C-alpha positions as CSV (number, residue, x, y, z in Angstrom):
1,M,17.9,-3.8,-2.9
2,S,16.3,-0.4,-2.3
3,T,13.8,0.3,0.4
4,Y,10.8,2.5,-0.5
5,Y,8.2,3.9,1.8
6,F,4.6,3.8,0.5
7,D,2.1,6.0,2.2
8,S,-1.5,4.8,1.7
9,S,-2.0,6.9,-1.4
10,A,0.9,5.1,-3.1
11,W,0.0,1.7,-1.6
12,V,-3.5,1.8,-3.0
13,K,-2.1,2.3,-6.5
14,V,-0.9,-1.3,-6.4
15,Y,-4.6,-2.4,-6.5
16,V,-6.5,0.4,-8.1
17,P,-5.5,2.2,-11.4
18,E,-4.8,5.9,-10.7
19,T,-2.3,8.5,-11.8
20,G,1.1,7.1,-10.8
21,T,0.0,3.4,-10.9
22,P,2.7,2.4,-13.5
23,W,5.5,3.9,-11.4
24,V,4.2,2.2,-8.2
25,T,3.6,-1.2,-9.8
26,N,7.0,-1.1,-11.3
27,I,8.6,-0.7,-7.9
28,F,6.3,-3.2,-6.3
29,G,6.5,-5.8,-8.9
30,T,10.1,-5.8,-10.1
31,K,11.8,-9.1,-9.3
32,T,15.4,-10.3,-9.1
33,P,16.5,-13.1,-11.5
34,S,15.7,-15.6,-8.8
35,G,12.1,-14.3,-8.5
36,Q,12.5,-12.4,-5.3
37,P,11.2,-8.9,-4.9
38,L,13.9,-6.4,-6.0
39,H,12.7,-3.7,-3.6
40,R,11.6,-3.7,0.0
41,I,8.4,-1.7,0.6
42,A,7.8,-0.2,4.0
43,V,4.3,0.9,5.0
44,V,2.8,2.2,8.3
45,N,0.7,-0.5,9.8
46,I,-2.4,1.7,10.2
47,G,-2.2,2.4,6.4
48,I,-4.0,-0.8,5.7
49,V,-7.2,0.8,7.0
50,E,-6.9,3.7,4.6
51,V,-6.1,1.3,1.7
52,A,-9.1,-0.9,2.5
53,A,-11.3,2.2,2.8
54,A,-10.2,3.5,-0.6
55,I,-11.0,0.2,-2.2
56,A,-14.4,0.1,-0.6
57,R,-15.1,3.6,-1.8
58,R,-14.3,2.5,-5.3
59,E,-17.1,-0.1,-4.9
60,R,-19.6,2.4,-3.5
61,M,-18.8,4.7,-6.5
62,G,-19.6,1.8,-8.9
63,Q,-16.1,1.6,-10.2
64,I,-15.5,-2.0,-9.1
65,R,-17.9,-4.8,-8.4
66,P,-18.3,-6.3,-4.9
67,E,-16.4,-9.4,-5.9
68,K,-13.5,-7.4,-7.1
69,R,-13.5,-5.4,-3.9
70,Q,-13.3,-8.6,-1.8
71,Q,-10.5,-10.0,-4.0
72,L,-8.5,-6.8,-3.6
73,Y,-9.2,-6.7,0.1
74,K,-7.7,-10.2,0.5
75,R,-4.7,-9.3,-1.6
76,V,-4.1,-6.2,0.5
77,W,-3.9,-8.4,3.6
78,F,-1.8,-11.0,1.9
79,D,0.7,-8.3,0.7
80,N,0.7,-6.7,4.1
81,N,1.6,-10.1,5.7
82,I,4.0,-11.4,3.1
83,R,5.3,-8.8,0.7
84,L,5.4,-5.5,2.7
85,L,7.3,-4.4,5.7
86,P,4.6,-2.9,8.0
87,L,6.1,-0.5,10.5
88,G,4.5,0.2,13.9
89,I,4.1,3.8,14.8
90,S,4.0,5.3,18.3
91,N,2.2,8.4,19.5
92,D,5.7,10.0,20.0
93,I,6.6,9.4,16.4
94,I,3.2,10.8,15.3
95,H,3.7,13.9,17.4
96,S,7.3,14.4,16.1
97,A,6.1,14.1,12.6
98,A,3.3,16.6,13.1
99,V,5.8,19.0,14.7
100,L,8.0,18.7,11.6
101,T,5.2,19.8,9.4
102,Q,5.1,23.2,11.1
């Protein structure tokens, strides 16, 4: 089993077709012979806000219908609670990450 980290731009590709969606859905959806996920997917817990916002933006742009947005929103929460490994993030970690970018 491999562990992948999905930032929100990768995570949203699970629900909304974009460039890179086939690669992401392959990692996300691959199962073991017993039906368990082959890969563990880590996400930052605040990323759910960005994913939900990206899906809502698709509705505002007319790319998906309100019913589809609601369905995807529920799936995001389900996956966050069941399929994904949400990681908490502290201000110290955020600061250290920002410093590393400089």
